[in-house]
C-alpha positions as CSV (number, residue, x, y, z in Angstrom):
1,D,0.0,0.0,0.0
2,K,1.2,3.4,-0.9
3,Q,0.6,6.1,1.8
4,E,-1.0,9.4,0.8
5,R,1.3,12.3,1.8
6,V,-0.8,15.1,0.5
7,K,-4.6,15.4,0.8
8,F,-6.6,18.2,-0.6
9,A,-9.8,19.5,1.0
10,D,-13.0,19.1,-0.8
11,A,-14.4,22.5,0.4
12,V,-13.0,25.8,-0.7
13,V,-12.5,28.3,2.1
14,V,-12.5,32.0,1.1
15,C,-10.6,34.3,3.5
16,P,-11.4,37.9,2.9
17,T,-8.6,40.4,3.1
18,Y,-8.8,44.1,2.2
19,T,-11.3,45.6,-0.2
20,N,-9.8,47.5,-3.1
21,Q,-10.6,50.8,-1.4
22,E,-9.0,49.7,1.9
23,Y,-5.9,48.5,0.0
24,D,-5.6,51.7,-2.1
25,R,-2.1,53.2,-1.5
26,E,-2.7,56.2,-3.7
27,P,-2.4,59.6,-1.9
28,D,-5.7,61.2,-0.9
29,D,-7.1,63.6,-3.5
30,D,-6.7,66.5,-1.1
31,W,-3.1,65.7,0.0
32,M,-1.9,69.0,-1.4
33,E,-4.5,70.9,0.7
34,K,-3.5,68.9,3.8
35,E,0.2,69.6,3.2
36,R,-0.6,73.3,2.7
37,A,-2.5,73.4,6.0
38,V,0.4,71.8,7.8
39,E,2.8,74.3,6.3
40,E,0.6,77.2,7.4
41,M,0.4,75.8,10.9
42,V,4.2,75.5,11.0
43,E,4.7,79.0,9.8
44,K,2.4,80.3,12.6
45,L,4.4,78.5,15.3
46,H,5.7,80.7,18.2
47,I,9.4,80.0,18.3
48,V,10.9,79.5,21.7
49,I,14.7,79.4,22.1
50,L,16.2,78.0,25.3
51,E,19.9,78.3,26.2
52,T,20.6,76.1,29.1
53,D,22.6,73.2,30.6
54,P,21.4,69.9,29.1
55,I,20.9,68.7,32.6
56,G,17.9,71.0,32.7
57,F,16.0,68.7,30.3
58,Q,16.3,65.6,32.6
59,G,12.8,66.1,33.9
60,V,11.4,66.5,30.4
61,Q,9.9,63.5,28.5
62,F,10.2,63.7,24.7
63,V,8.1,61.5,22.4
64,D,7.3,60.9,18.8
65,F,4.3,62.6,17.3
66,Y,2.1,59.5,17.3
67,K,2.5,59.2,21.1
68,M,1.1,62.7,21.4
69,L,-2.1,61.5,19.7
70,E,-2.9,59.5,22.8
71,S,-3.1,62.7,24.9
72,E,-6.7,63.6,25.9
73,N,-5.7,67.3,26.2
74,E,-6.7,69.1,23.0
75,E,-3.8,71.6,23.4
76,D,-1.2,68.8,23.5
77,Q,-2.2,67.3,20.1
78,P,0.6,67.4,17.6
79,I,0.4,70.1,14.9
80,C,1.7,67.7,12.2
81,D,2.4,64.0,11.7
82,F,6.2,64.2,12.2
83,G,8.7,65.3,14.8
84,V,9.6,65.1,18.4
85,Y,7.3,66.6,21.1
86,V,7.4,67.5,24.8
87,S,4.9,65.2,26.4
88,H,5.6,65.6,30.1
89,I,7.5,67.8,32.5
90,D,8.4,66.6,36.0
91,L,7.1,68.9,38.7
92,G,10.3,68.6,40.7
93,G,12.7,69.0,37.8
94,N,14.8,71.9,36.6
95,A,12.7,72.2,33.5
96,L,10.0,74.0,35.4
97,N,12.3,77.1,35.4
98,L,12.5,76.9,31.5
99,D,10.0,78.2,29.1
100,I,8.9,74.8,27.9
101,K,5.4,73.3,27.7
102,T,3.8,70.0,26.8
103,G,3.0,70.0,23.1
104,D,6.1,71.9,22.1
105,L,7.7,70.6,18.9
106,V,11.5,70.2,18.9
107,L,12.8,72.1,15.9
108,C,16.6,71.9,16.4
109,L,19.3,71.6,19.0
110,D,22.5,73.6,18.4
111,D,21.6,74.1,14.7
112,K,21.0,70.4,14.2
113,D,17.6,69.8,12.7
114,F,15.4,67.3,14.5
115,L,12.1,67.6,12.6
116,N,12.6,64.3,10.9
117,S,14.1,62.5,13.9
118,T,12.6,60.2,16.4
119,A,12.4,60.9,20.1
120,A,14.8,58.1,20.8
121,F,17.4,59.6,18.5
122,F,16.9,63.1,20.0
123,T,17.1,62.0,23.6
124,N,20.2,59.9,22.9
125,H,21.8,62.9,21.2
126,L,20.9,65.2,24.1
127,A,22.3,62.7,26.7
128,N,25.6,62.4,24.8
129,I,26.1,66.0,23.8
130,G,29.1,66.6,26.0
131,K,28.5,70.3,26.4
132,T,27.5,72.5,29.4
133,R,25.4,74.9,27.3
134,V,23.0,74.0,24.5
135,T,20.5,75.9,22.5
136,L,17.1,74.2,22.0
137,T,14.7,75.7,19.5
138,L,11.0,74.7,20.0
139,G,7.9,75.5,18.1
140,R,4.8,76.2,20.1
141,N,1.3,76.2,18.7
142,S,0.1,79.8,18.8
143,R,-3.3,78.7,20.0
144,T,-1.7,77.5,23.3
145,E,-0.1,80.9,24.0
């Protein structure tokens, strides 16, 4: 007797995946309008420049934009879908003496652009900066002023 190694099912099972509309990877029709709105919002940011010892930022938590979406506070919502944001400031830390608020967008640190960086990259850079004075440039949504 020869043993069967492969056996095919008699019934066909159909497993649905995505619809064509759900799978569509084409940009939205209004992507240019959305991009223009983000550019306008960025242009309206209040720029905050902080010159301080990097130790002053030890009580500040920096997160990626998508983590800010979890905030229930309307003022803390990210202004755009990129960047590193201030999500929390320890009440007992040195950062309370700085002009820094939750929802602030990190623009640059000592002329190094961090708009396209992750929070992990930024905090690692900040921890290993090796300087006693740094200049942090933040963007603050003008509606929170």
